[in-house]
N, C-alpha and C positions, 0 to 999 in steps of 0.2 A: 418550610419543609418541602422536599421534592414530591411531586405527584407521581406515584409509581406507575400510573397509566401512561405517563409521558416519558418514561425511561425507555430508550431504544438501544438494543444490543446489536452491534454490527461488527463484522470482520471487515476492516478497512484496507485490506491488501490481498486481493484475490486475482489470479490470472485465469484466462480462459483459452479456448482453442484458437482465438485470434491473436494470442501473444506469440511473437516470433523472436528468434535469437537476435540480439542486438549486434551491432558492428563489432568485429574483433580486430585486434592489432597483434601482429606477430612481427617483432622487430620493426623495420621501417614500412612494412606492408600492412595496409588496412583493407579489410574486405568484409562482406556480409555472409553469414551462414543463413541460408533461407530454410531454417529448420523450425518446426513448431516447438515452442518453448512451454506452452501451457496446454493442459489436457482436460480442463473442466468444461463440460457442456452446461447449457442452461438447466437441463434435467439434473445433472450432478449437483449444481449449486442449490437448486430448490430442495432437493432431497436432504442435503447436509444442513441447510438452514433449518429445516423442520426438525431433524434429528438433534441438532445442537440447541434448539430452543431460541434461535436468533430471530431478529426482525428483518435482517437483510445483510447486504454486503456492499462494498465499494469494489467495482471492477477496475483494475489498474494494470492493464496490459502494457507491455513494453512498446512505447512510442506509437501507440494507436488508441483511438477511442471507438473504432468500428464495432468491436464486440460489445462494449459497454452500451453504446447507443442502441444497438440491435436488441440486446437482452432487456434493456429498460423499456422497450415498447411491448414486450410480451405481457399478456394478461397474467397477473400474479398478485398474490396478497403480500408479497415481500417487497422490501425497499431495495432498489438498485440505484446506487450512486454512480454517476458517470465519472470515471477518472482515467488517468494516464500516468504510467511510471516512465518518466522522461530521462533519457541518458544525456547528461550534460558533459562538458569537457572535464568536470571535476568529479562526477559521480551521479547517482540517481536522485531525482526529486519527483514526488508525487503531486499531481494536481487533481483536485476534486471539484466537481460542479462546473466543469467547462463544457462548451458545446462545439469547440473547434479543436482540431488536432494541433499539437505543438511540435515543431520540428526538433529532432534530437541534435546533439553535438554542438550546442551553443554554450557560451560561458554561463555559469549558474546564475549570475546576476541578471543577465538578459532573459533567461528562462523564467526567473521569478517575476520580472517586470511584465512579461507576456501573460503569465497566469493572472496577475492582478488586473491587467487590461481586459481579460476575459471574465472577470468577476469570479474567479475560482479561489480556492484556498490551497495553501501549500503545506505539505507534510514532508519532513525529512525521513525517509525510510532507512532502517539499519544504518544510522549516521556514522558509526565508527567501524563498520565492517569494510571489507575491501572495496565495495562499490558505493560507499557512503560519502557524504560531503561534510560530515561533522567537523573535520579538522579545519574547515574554512568558515565555520559558522560565525566567528566574530566579525567577518567582513560584511555579513548581510543578515545578522540575527533579527533585525527589526522587520524584515520581509518574510519571516517564517511564522506560520500560524500554529504549527504543532510539530512535535518530534515523536517519532515512533519509538517508544521505550520498551515495547515487548514485541519482538519478531521471533516467531517460534522456530525459524530456520537458521538462527545464529547462536553461538555459545552464550550462556547466561552472563558471563563477565562483560560481554559487549553490550548487552541490554542494560546491565547495571551502570555502565559508563554512560550510556545514552540517557538514562534516568538522571544521573548527576548533571549531565549537560543541560537537560531541560530545567532542572532546578537552578542551575547557575544563571541561565539567561531568562528564567521566569517565563518559559514557553509551555503552553498546554501539551498534554501527553495523549498519545493514541497507541492502540495495539492492533496488529494485523498478522495473519498467519503466513503471508507470503506464499499462499498455496498455489502450487503448480499442478498438483494431483488432487483428486477428490477427498482422500482421507485426511488431508491437512486442513481443509476448510473449517473454520471455527476454532482452530487451536489457540488463537489469540483473539481477544474481543475487546472492543471499546464500548463501554456503557455510557450513553449520552443522555443527559437531562434536557429534554426538549419542552419543558413546562412553559417557557416564556418566549421561545424563538425557534426557528427552523433548525434542522440538524447541523448544517454547516456553520451557522452563526453560533450555535451552542458549543461546537468544537473550538471555534476561535476564542470564545470566552472562557475556555477551560472547564466547561461543565462535563467533564469526562472522568471515568474510572476505568482502569485497564486491568484485565485479568486473563488468565489462560495458562497454557502449558509452555514451559521453557524446556524443550527436549534436551536430553543428554546428547553428548557427541555421538553416541551409538544410535540414538533415535534420529538425529539429523542425518547421519550417514545412510541409515536405512531408507529414509524418504528420498534422499538425493539419488541413491542407486535406483530406486523405482522410477524416478523422474528421468534419469539418464537412459535407462533401458527403453522407456517409451520414446525418448527423443532420438536416440541413435540406432536403435535396433527394431 
């Protein structure tokens, strides 16, 4: 039986003020929008973690670990996992437990190999959404440690398909809010049984339970409008 004192509840997909817009492509032209993409401060995260009764979060900013490493050094009673949401040529991949930044815009297989070299674990976020890599999973399924089967910012049907994908390939499951604004933090949670090993090892072994809110299209739109207002105005 699991020891309830060793169950940790974390939101494994949170962006901060260090998260910037990734490279965009318009026709043949590729360029960067140097716009802030995340609006969560350390104070926001700490407040929401307490309000939601969580033990911590994984900070997964776009193509950087600067915010995650900085926030992890702050004195706090919450868990901060250092992560990065890396833009590959096929879509996004999350690395957790890394100490070096991984360059974006590489082939997914190369990104996955680098994560392993850095002793990190790999999670496929929103695998069947527009920026996911789930359609390529059969090419590198053995290199994936977990699949995000609950992302609060995508339609329920895509999370259901992600869950089926995890079942098909027998890959552990995680949940994350994909929070870019404070009110979204904790909307999706991964409950991790750390009775016998550290958090990252427990995730790899599938000692997880996923729960949270799968917002309606109206709820997703409302949060995206708040995000876009902060971003562009």
